[in-house]
C-alpha positions in Angstrom: 108.8 125.0 134.3 111.4 124.9 131.6 112.8 128.4 130.7 115.9 130.1 129.4 117.2 133.3 127.9 120.1 133.6 125.5 123.3 135.5 126.3 124.0 138.8 124.6 127.4 140.6 124.4 125.7 144.0 124.5 125.6 145.2 128.2 122.2 146.8 127.9 120.6 143.7 126.4 122.4 141.5 129.0 120.9 143.7 131.7 117.4 142.8 130.4 118.4 139.2 130.4 119.4 139.4 134.1 116.1 141.2 134.9 114.0 138.6 133.1 115.7 135.6 134.7 115.5 137.1 138.2 111.8 138.0 137.7 110.9 134.6 136.3 112.6 132.7 139.1 111.0 134.8 141.8 107.6 134.4 140.1 108.1 130.6 140.0 109.0 130.5 143.6 106.0 132.6 144.6 103.7 130.3 142.7 105.5 127.1 143.9 106.5 126.1 140.3 109.7 124.1 140.0 111.8 125.5 137.2 114.4 123.9 134.9 116.8 126.3 133.2 117.5 125.3 129.6 121.4 125.0 129.5 122.4 123.6 126.2 126.1 124.1 126.9 126.5 126.6 124.1 128.3 129.9 124.8 129.1 133.0 122.9 125.9 134.8 121.9 122.9 134.5 119.6 119.8 132.3 119.1 121.3 129.2 120.8 123.5 130.7 123.5 121.6 129.3 126.6 124.8 127.8 128.1 125.9 128.4 131.7 128.3 125.5 132.1 130.5 123.9 129.5 129.2 120.3 129.5 132.6 118.8 128.6 134.7 120.6 131.2 132.4 121.9 133.8 133.8 125.5 133.4 131.5 128.5 133.5 130.5 129.9 130.1 130.6 133.7 129.7 128.9 135.1 132.8 127.2 131.8 133.6 128.3 131.9 137.2 126.9 135.4 137.8 123.6 134.4 136.2 123.3 131.2 138.2 124.0 133.0 141.4 121.3 135.6 140.5 118.7 132.9 139.9 119.6 131.0 143.1 119.4 134.2 145.0 116.0 135.0 143.6 114.8 131.5 144.7 116.3 131.7 148.2 115.6 135.3 149.1 112.8 135.2 151.7 113.0 138.9 152.6 109.4 140.3 152.7 110.6 143.4 150.9 111.9 141.2 148.0 108.9 141.0 145.7 108.1 140.9 142.0 107.4 144.6 142.3 110.8 145.3 143.8 112.4 143.5 140.9 110.3 145.3 138.4 111.2 148.7 140.0 114.9 147.9 139.3 114.3 147.0 135.6 116.7 148.4 133.1 115.6 151.5 131.3 114.8 151.2 127.6 117.4 152.7 125.2 116.4 156.0 123.8 
């Protein structure tokens, strides 16, 4: 159930990050898998930038609050129209 996705400064790449995290959380909920987001407290961007919350201050890192709300929303949304397919249908387009 442990998962994560590193932060990227590029808006297009960050759109894919949001899509991935929403999809994974919804899939976990549908399959009754308890998840644990890997938050290492590291911000900025790159290979280790999994942080949502600064572990020393409790402050949000980068867009951690937005991402956390996205994942909580994916877990708590019980609308029958909210499906993995509906998330997939809103996936970002690939760069040309």
